[in-house]
LOTOR-144139 format. One line per 5 residues: their letters; for each residue z, y, x of N, C-alpha, C, CB. Coordinates in Angstrom, 2 decimals. Last residue first. Glycine has a CB too. Example, Ala and Ser with C-alpha at 12.3 -4.5 7.8 and 13.67 -1.06 7.14 Angstrom:
2
sa) 7.08/-2.25/12.85/7.14/-1.06/13.67/7.87/0.03/12.90/5.72/-0.60/14.08  7.80/-5.69/13.19/7.80/-4.50/12.30/7.80/-3.30/13.20/9.05/-4.47/11.31
This chain:
162
pelsl) 276.30/-107.57/237.48/277.30/-106.65/237.43/278.01/-106.34/238.96/278.31/-107.21/236.37  272.73/-107.19/238.21/273.72/-107.80/238.30/275.17/-106.84/238.33/273.44/-108.62/239.40  269.77/-107.00/236.34/270.71/-106.17/237.14/272.08/-107.00/236.82/270.75/-104.45/236.66  266.31/-107.81/236.73/267.76/-108.22/236.38/268.68/-107.66/237.24/268.00/-109.67/236.40  263.66/-106.53/235.29/264.26/-106.69/236.41/265.61/-107.04/235.71/264.16/-105.47/237.43
rttiv) 260.31/-106.89/234.43/261.60/-107.02/233.82/262.57/-107.49/235.10/261.53/-108.15/232.51  257.65/-104.58/233.57/258.58/-105.30/234.71/259.58/-105.49/234.20/258.91/-104.68/235.94  254.52/-104.11/232.15/255.94/-104.21/231.91/256.76/-105.08/233.05/256.12/-104.85/230.47  252.50/-101.14/231.89/252.92/-102.13/232.78/254.48/-102.60/232.59/252.66/-101.58/234.17  250.03/-99.86/229.91/251.45/-100.05/230.05/251.86/-101.28/230.89/252.03/-100.15/228.70
ddkvv) 247.58/-97.52/229.65/247.84/-98.89/229.79/249.43/-98.81/230.27/246.74/-99.66/230.89  246.79/-95.16/228.93/247.12/-95.85/227.60/247.14/-97.40/228.13/245.88/-95.53/226.26  248.20/-93.42/231.32/247.34/-93.17/230.25/247.64/-94.35/229.17/245.79/-93.12/230.78  250.48/-95.62/232.33/249.33/-94.76/232.99/248.51/-94.47/231.94/248.47/-95.46/234.16  253.82/-96.32/232.37/252.71/-95.80/231.32/251.69/-94.96/232.11/253.38/-94.84/230.06
tlmfv) 256.05/-98.75/233.08/255.22/-97.94/233.82/253.93/-97.41/232.81/254.73/-98.81/235.15  259.07/-99.94/232.15/257.67/-99.58/231.57/256.77/-98.50/232.47/257.92/-98.91/230.07  261.30/-102.13/232.75/260.67/-100.97/233.45/259.25/-100.88/232.92/260.69/-101.13/235.06  264.29/-103.36/231.50/262.53/-103.36/231.31/262.12/-102.16/231.64/261.88/-103.63/229.80  266.42/-105.17/232.59/266.12/-104.04/232.50/264.43/-103.80/232.59/266.94/-103.41/233.49
dgydq) 269.11/-107.38/231.82/267.86/-107.12/231.70/267.25/-105.72/231.84/267.61/-107.58/230.62  272.00/-107.25/231.36/271.37/-107.22/232.62/270.16/-107.01/232.76/271.51/-108.16/233.20  272.76/-109.80/229.08/272.97/-108.45/229.32/272.39/-108.56/230.55/274.39/-107.84/229.23  272.66/-111.94/226.26/271.84/-111.43/227.24/272.19/-109.88/227.70/270.43/-111.55/226.71  274.33/-112.74/224.17/274.75/-113.23/225.64/273.98/-112.48/226.58/274.51/-114.81/225.93
eslei) 272.86/-112.42/221.89/273.94/-111.65/221.97/274.67/-111.75/223.24/274.74/-111.92/220.95  269.43/-112.52/223.02/270.55/-112.87/222.48/271.85/-111.95/222.62/270.73/-114.07/222.96  266.36/-111.01/222.67/267.65/-111.03/223.58/268.60/-111.55/222.82/268.14/-109.70/224.12  262.81/-111.78/222.84/264.16/-111.21/221.95/265.29/-111.65/223.03/264.44/-112.10/220.14  260.98/-109.63/225.09/261.49/-110.95/224.72/262.49/-110.75/224.09/261.77/-111.83/225.68
angga) 257.88/-107.46/225.57/259.42/-108.01/225.52/259.58/-109.31/225.02/260.33/-107.17/224.64  255.72/-105.23/226.83/255.77/-106.80/226.64/257.38/-107.18/226.59/254.93/-107.66/228.01  254.91/-101.84/225.64/255.33/-103.16/226.48/255.43/-104.24/226.23/256.21/-103.22/226.90  254.54/-99.69/223.93/253.23/-100.59/224.57/253.55/-101.65/225.63/252.15/-99.60/225.33  256.71/-98.89/222.77/256.45/-98.23/223.94/255.17/-98.81/224.65/257.67/-98.30/224.80
lrvle) 257.30/-101.25/220.83/256.89/-99.50/220.45/256.18/-98.90/221.50/258.23/-98.43/220.25  258.39/-102.84/222.67/257.06/-102.98/221.98/256.24/-101.93/221.68/257.18/-103.54/220.87  260.95/-101.77/223.52/259.83/-101.96/224.74/258.49/-102.17/223.80/260.16/-103.53/225.93  262.15/-101.43/221.00/261.56/-100.46/221.78/260.65/-100.65/222.72/262.34/-99.89/222.30  262.39/-104.24/220.31/261.42/-103.50/219.25/261.02/-102.19/220.35/262.36/-102.91/217.48
pvtns) 264.01/-105.04/222.57/262.59/-105.73/222.19/261.66/-104.84/221.43/262.78/-107.04/221.29  266.40/-103.45/221.78/265.73/-103.24/222.86/264.32/-103.85/222.74/266.48/-103.72/223.94  267.57/-104.03/219.35/266.55/-102.85/219.31/265.96/-102.81/220.62/267.18/-101.41/218.95  269.65/-106.15/219.32/268.11/-106.08/218.28/267.41/-105.09/218.26/268.21/-106.17/216.85  270.84/-105.39/221.59/270.21/-106.72/221.48/269.01/-106.54/220.60/271.18/-107.81/220.90
hgvil) 270.23/-101.98/222.22/271.29/-103.10/221.70/270.24/-104.14/221.54/272.25/-102.75/220.15  269.84/-99.26/224.36/269.95/-99.93/223.07/270.68/-100.91/223.09/268.88/-100.34/222.54  268.87/-96.45/226.44/270.18/-97.64/226.14/269.93/-97.92/224.69/272.01/-97.01/226.38  266.62/-95.31/228.40/267.04/-95.59/226.96/267.74/-96.69/226.87/265.99/-95.73/226.05  265.70/-92.85/230.76/266.33/-94.18/230.37/266.63/-94.36/229.02/267.54/-94.40/231.04
anqqq) 262.44/-91.63/231.66/263.68/-91.55/230.87/264.13/-93.05/230.98/263.47/-90.98/229.25  260.01/-89.26/232.62/260.75/-90.49/232.91/262.05/-90.21/232.19/260.95/-90.80/234.51  257.73/-87.83/230.29/258.81/-87.54/231.09/259.53/-88.93/231.57/259.77/-86.59/230.29  256.18/-87.47/228.01/255.52/-87.71/229.20/256.38/-87.63/230.31/254.45/-86.87/229.36  256.64/-86.69/225.09/257.21/-85.83/226.32/256.69/-86.01/227.90/258.73/-86.15/226.37
elvsk) 255.43/-88.73/223.85/254.84/-87.19/223.75/255.48/-86.41/225.02/255.35/-86.33/222.17  257.40/-90.92/224.48/255.74/-90.85/224.92/255.10/-89.37/224.95/254.76/-91.76/223.74  259.67/-89.76/222.80/259.44/-90.05/224.32/258.05/-90.07/225.01/259.96/-91.35/224.57  258.65/-89.59/220.32/259.01/-88.47/220.94/258.95/-88.63/222.37/260.23/-88.07/220.52  258.13/-92.55/219.90/256.86/-91.42/219.70/257.48/-90.36/220.33/256.34/-90.96/218.04
ilaes) 260.44/-93.39/220.40/259.76/-93.75/221.27/258.42/-92.90/221.11/259.70/-95.16/221.23  262.13/-92.33/218.25/262.19/-92.03/219.23/261.20/-92.24/220.52/263.10/-92.35/219.25  260.60/-93.32/215.72/260.68/-91.80/215.94/261.09/-91.63/217.70/262.04/-91.08/214.77  261.22/-96.25/216.29/260.05/-95.64/216.15/259.67/-93.94/216.52/259.87/-95.92/214.86  263.79/-96.41/216.02/263.30/-96.66/217.25/261.86/-95.96/217.36/263.28/-98.18/217.48
dgaay) 266.24/-95.76/214.18/264.88/-95.19/214.13/264.22/-95.29/215.62/264.95/-93.61/213.59  268.69/-97.01/214.23/267.68/-97.55/213.01/266.36/-96.74/213.32/268.30/-97.18/211.25  270.13/-95.75/216.24/269.63/-96.85/216.48/268.72/-97.35/215.28/270.67/-97.68/216.81  269.19/-92.17/216.73/269.85/-93.45/215.92/269.29/-94.61/216.16/269.81/-93.38/214.46  270.46/-90.79/219.77/269.30/-91.28/218.94/269.89/-92.14/217.77/268.23/-92.17/219.85
ttiav) 271.61/-88.45/222.25/272.03/-89.54/221.15/271.01/-89.62/219.99/273.51/-89.18/220.48  271.09/-87.74/225.41/270.60/-87.54/224.19/270.97/-88.69/223.15/269.18/-87.36/224.34  273.35/-86.60/227.81/272.84/-88.28/227.05/272.42/-87.30/225.56/274.68/-90.02/226.72  272.31/-84.36/230.24/273.09/-84.67/229.06/272.62/-86.12/228.57/272.89/-83.51/227.92  272.03/-84.85/233.91/271.48/-84.56/232.49/272.38/-85.11/231.52/270.05/-85.16/232.24
dimea) 272.72/-85.62/236.80/273.06/-84.45/236.16/272.33/-83.89/234.94/273.02/-83.58/237.06  272.40/-87.93/237.71/271.14/-87.05/237.65/271.49/-86.03/237.15/270.00/-87.48/236.95  275.13/-89.27/237.30/274.51/-89.07/238.65/273.26/-87.99/238.78/274.00/-90.48/239.10  275.40/-88.89/234.69/276.06/-87.87/235.54/275.47/-87.83/236.86/277.53/-88.10/235.68  273.56/-90.74/233.76/273.45/-89.29/233.31/274.09/-88.23/234.38/274.23/-89.15/231.89
tpkat) 274.85/-92.96/234.78/273.39/-92.52/235.38/273.19/-91.28/234.81/272.08/-93.50/235.02  277.23/-93.18/233.41/276.94/-92.98/234.94/275.82/-92.43/235.18/276.93/-94.12/235.72  276.35/-92.95/230.60/276.97/-91.87/231.33/277.08/-92.02/232.48/278.05/-91.55/231.01  275.10/-95.43/229.72/274.27/-94.26/229.94/275.08/-93.31/230.96/273.93/-93.52/228.51  277.50/-96.88/228.86/276.57/-97.64/229.43/275.51/-96.34/230.41/275.76/-98.59/228.04
qqarq) 278.84/-95.34/227.11/279.39/-95.69/228.34/278.44/-96.21/229.36/280.40/-96.61/228.12  276.78/-95.15/224.81/277.16/-94.07/225.57/277.81/-94.43/226.71/277.91/-93.22/224.90  277.02/-98.16/224.12/275.74/-97.44/224.64/276.03/-96.26/225.49/274.88/-96.94/223.47  279.76/-98.26/223.58/279.27/-99.15/224.41/277.78/-98.66/225.05/279.23/-100.45/223.62  279.94/-96.38/221.41/280.73/-96.20/222.74/279.95/-97.06/223.88/282.40/-96.76/222.56
yktay) 276.98/-95.20/219.79/277.98/-96.32/219.75/278.65/-96.00/221.44/277.09/-98.14/219.43  274.76/-93.75/219.42/276.19/-93.01/219.33/277.35/-94.02/219.54/276.42/-92.28/217.81  272.40/-94.68/222.00/272.79/-94.46/220.36/274.34/-93.98/220.44/272.64/-96.08/219.30  270.78/-92.54/224.25/271.79/-93.60/223.98/272.02/-93.60/222.50/273.14/-93.36/224.77  268.92/-91.45/227.14/268.94/-91.58/225.73/269.80/-92.88/225.34/267.45/-91.65/225.19
vheld) 267.94/-89.08/229.53/268.67/-90.25/229.27/269.14/-90.46/227.67/269.89/-90.18/230.22  265.34/-87.69/231.31/266.04/-87.91/230.05/266.75/-89.10/230.28/265.16/-88.02/228.83  264.28/-87.61/233.86/264.39/-86.41/233.18/265.54/-86.41/231.91/262.94/-86.09/232.69  264.33/-89.29/236.91/264.57/-89.35/235.64/265.02/-88.02/234.81/265.49/-90.32/235.59  263.09/-90.16/239.33/263.23/-88.85/238.86/263.22/-89.13/237.44/262.14/-87.83/239.35
vhkll) 265.25/-92.44/241.13/264.03/-92.38/240.29/264.16/-90.71/239.69/264.07/-93.74/238.95  267.50/-92.84/242.51/266.19/-92.08/243.19/265.05/-92.03/242.37/265.69/-92.76/244.50  269.07/-94.05/240.89/269.53/-92.78/241.33/268.40/-92.08/242.09/270.79/-92.94/242.20  269.14/-96.49/239.53/267.91/-95.53/239.13/268.16/-94.01/239.92/267.88/-95.29/237.25  271.31/-98.16/240.79/269.84/-98.47/240.76/268.68/-97.53/240.44/269.70/-99.39/239.90
halnl) 273.12/-96.52/240.17/272.86/-96.89/241.70/271.35/-97.37/241.64/273.97/-98.20/242.36  273.28/-97.01/237.19/273.16/-95.97/237.84/272.90/-95.77/239.38/274.08/-95.48/237.52  273.54/-99.76/237.37/272.47/-99.25/236.84/272.11/-97.79/237.17/272.61/-99.42/235.56  276.26/-100.03/238.50/274.94/-100.63/239.00/273.83/-100.06/238.60/274.77/-101.90/238.68  277.77/-98.71/236.21/277.58/-98.13/237.59/276.45/-98.56/238.48/278.73/-98.39/238.32
arqqg) 277.29/-100.99/234.25/276.87/-99.41/234.36/276.67/-98.65/235.55/277.79/-98.64/233.77  278.84/-102.99/235.53/277.27/-102.93/235.49/276.31/-101.69/235.19/276.90/-103.81/234.52  281.02/-102.12/235.31/280.74/-102.15/236.75/279.28/-102.22/236.62/281.42/-103.38/237.61  281.55/-101.98/232.70/281.59/-100.66/233.26/280.96/-100.66/234.56/282.94/-100.14/233.36  281.40/-104.67/232.13/280.20/-103.76/231.47/280.35/-102.43/232.42/280.45/-103.34/229.58
lasle) 283.60/-105.59/233.41/282.45/-106.16/233.85/281.38/-105.35/233.31/282.36/-107.56/233.49  285.51/-104.22/231.60/285.40/-104.04/233.13/283.97/-104.43/233.78/286.54/-104.97/233.83  283.65/-103.43/228.56/284.52/-104.26/229.47/284.59/-103.83/230.64/284.18/-105.51/229.61  283.06/-100.59/226.72/282.48/-101.53/227.64/284.03/-102.10/228.18/281.32/-100.75/228.90  284.42/-100.64/223.23/283.83/-99.94/224.44/283.48/-100.81/225.52/284.73/-98.96/224.98
pdpkd) 283.03/-101.29/219.89/283.87/-101.49/221.37/283.46/-100.84/222.25/283.91/-102.72/221.99  283.80/-100.64/217.24/283.01/-99.76/217.86/283.51/-99.88/219.09/282.96/-98.44/217.35  285.38/-102.81/215.98/284.31/-102.11/215.43/283.40/-101.29/216.15/284.75/-101.42/214.60  285.82/-105.57/218.14/286.15/-104.42/217.95/284.95/-103.62/217.10/286.51/-103.90/219.27  285.44/-108.13/219.59/286.02/-107.93/218.33/286.46/-106.93/217.92/286.81/-108.54/218.14
pvkea) 285.14/-107.74/223.03/284.79/-108.27/221.93/285.88/-108.11/220.82/284.44/-109.59/222.21  283.89/-105.02/224.95/285.16/-105.59/224.65/284.96/-106.31/223.20/286.34/-104.40/224.66  280.56/-105.72/226.48/281.76/-104.82/225.56/282.97/-105.62/225.64/281.40/-104.58/223.79  278.11/-105.30/228.91/279.23/-105.95/228.24/280.13/-105.18/227.69/279.89/-106.73/229.02  275.68/-102.50/228.36/276.52/-103.51/229.15/277.61/-104.32/228.35/277.24/-102.76/230.27
hrvif) 273.03/-102.05/226.20/274.14/-101.75/226.62/274.90/-102.73/227.59/274.77/-101.50/225.55  269.64/-102.95/227.33/270.64/-103.17/226.46/272.07/-102.49/226.94/270.72/-104.67/226.29  267.01/-100.59/228.31/268.13/-101.33/228.83/269.00/-101.83/227.50/269.02/-100.36/229.90  264.25/-99.29/229.92/265.04/-99.88/228.64/265.93/-100.78/228.70/264.32/-100.43/227.76  262.90/-96.65/231.36/263.59/-97.96/231.75/264.48/-98.10/230.48/264.51/-97.90/233.28
ltmve) 259.59/-95.54/232.05/260.62/-95.80/230.94/261.44/-96.91/231.31/259.99/-96.12/229.56  257.33/-93.66/233.66/258.05/-94.75/233.80/259.42/-94.76/232.77/258.37/-94.82/235.31  254.26/-92.20/233.84/255.58/-91.91/233.22/256.25/-93.39/233.37/255.45/-91.30/231.54  251.43/-90.35/235.25/252.41/-91.68/235.48/253.83/-91.50/234.62/252.85/-91.86/237.27  248.46/-89.02/234.98/249.86/-89.05/234.72/250.74/-90.31/234.62/249.99/-88.44/233.60
tpeam) 246.41/-88.35/237.62/246.81/-89.37/236.71/248.14/-89.22/236.18/246.71/-90.61/237.30  243.90/-85.82/237.57/245.21/-86.23/237.83/245.46/-87.00/236.55/246.23/-85.03/238.16  240.55/-86.54/238.26/241.50/-85.90/237.07/242.99/-86.56/237.55/240.95/-86.48/235.22  238.97/-85.50/241.50/239.85/-86.65/240.33/240.61/-86.00/239.35/241.05/-87.67/241.05  236.26/-83.63/241.94/237.77/-83.63/241.70/238.23/-84.80/240.65/238.21/-82.13/241.10
vpggl) 234.23/-84.94/244.55/234.50/-84.98/243.09/236.13/-84.68/242.94/234.02/-86.52/242.42  232.66/-83.20/247.17/233.75/-83.92/246.68/233.86/-83.87/245.05/235.01/-83.34/247.36  228.73/-83.36/246.79/230.27/-82.86/247.25/231.46/-83.65/246.83/230.59/-81.45/246.66  226.38/-83.88/246.23/227.15/-85.10/246.45/228.62/-84.71/246.96/226.38/-86.05/247.52  225.09/-81.46/245.87/225.03/-82.46/244.92/226.26/-83.62/245.15/223.56/-83.08/245.01
cfllv) 225.48/-80.38/248.52/226.08/-79.78/247.30/226.09/-80.69/246.27/225.41/-78.59/246.84  224.31/-82.15/250.23/225.75/-81.95/250.33/226.51/-81.34/249.15/226.00/-81.13/251.45  221.64/-82.15/249.19/222.50/-83.42/248.95/223.92/-83.27/249.47/221.86/-84.68/249.65  221.14/-79.55/250.02/221.21/-79.82/248.69/222.01/-81.16/248.51/219.81/-79.86/248.10  221.50/-79.68/252.85/222.35/-78.93/252.01/222.43/-79.13/250.47/222.02/-77.68/252.22
alcin) 219.27/-81.32/253.34/220.68/-81.67/253.59/221.68/-80.97/252.98/220.97/-81.59/254.84  217.14/-80.02/252.48/217.42/-81.12/251.84/218.68/-81.45/252.27/216.51/-82.10/252.00  217.44/-78.03/254.38/217.51/-77.73/253.03/217.74/-78.51/252.29/216.67/-77.28/252.60  217.06/-79.43/256.64/218.36/-78.71/256.66/218.25/-78.35/255.16/218.53/-77.37/257.80  214.41/-80.12/256.17/215.51/-81.27/256.35/216.77/-80.54/256.25/215.43/-82.13/257.82
km) 212.73/-77.90/256.47/212.81/-78.70/255.11/214.10/-79.65/255.24/211.34/-79.67/254.81  213.08/-77.02/259.07/213.78/-76.24/258.05/213.96/-77.05/256.58/212.94/-74.86/257.85
């Protein structure tokens, strides 16, 4: 009897521990695709349109809940195929307010695509806690995938061909 009581006590004390659910959020931060040169608010070139489609195909099985882009045609057109594929509206954000955007995105704790520009993508990645490199005017096709788990951010740099 003593052994049974001891076994029951040990079972109760050492029973299954409920693990705290781990919240994982993934952000995809990209520069807009190739644009038509020498226009004030250029649209995407044919190559850029193809790259935007390829981005949508890359992300079609990702559970994205939000797509963000600046007001400029090239950013909107880069985001559009992905937004249409997952049936969400594009949320427009101010290019000069990266900090507010990232704060809002991190608070929402939902997977998102953010389309920016060569001068904003590195800042967006850094503000979200990731590691970024500077982009030149010729850099297209880099996809920064930030996997956010609690306070840790894992940065993966992917290359997207047109």
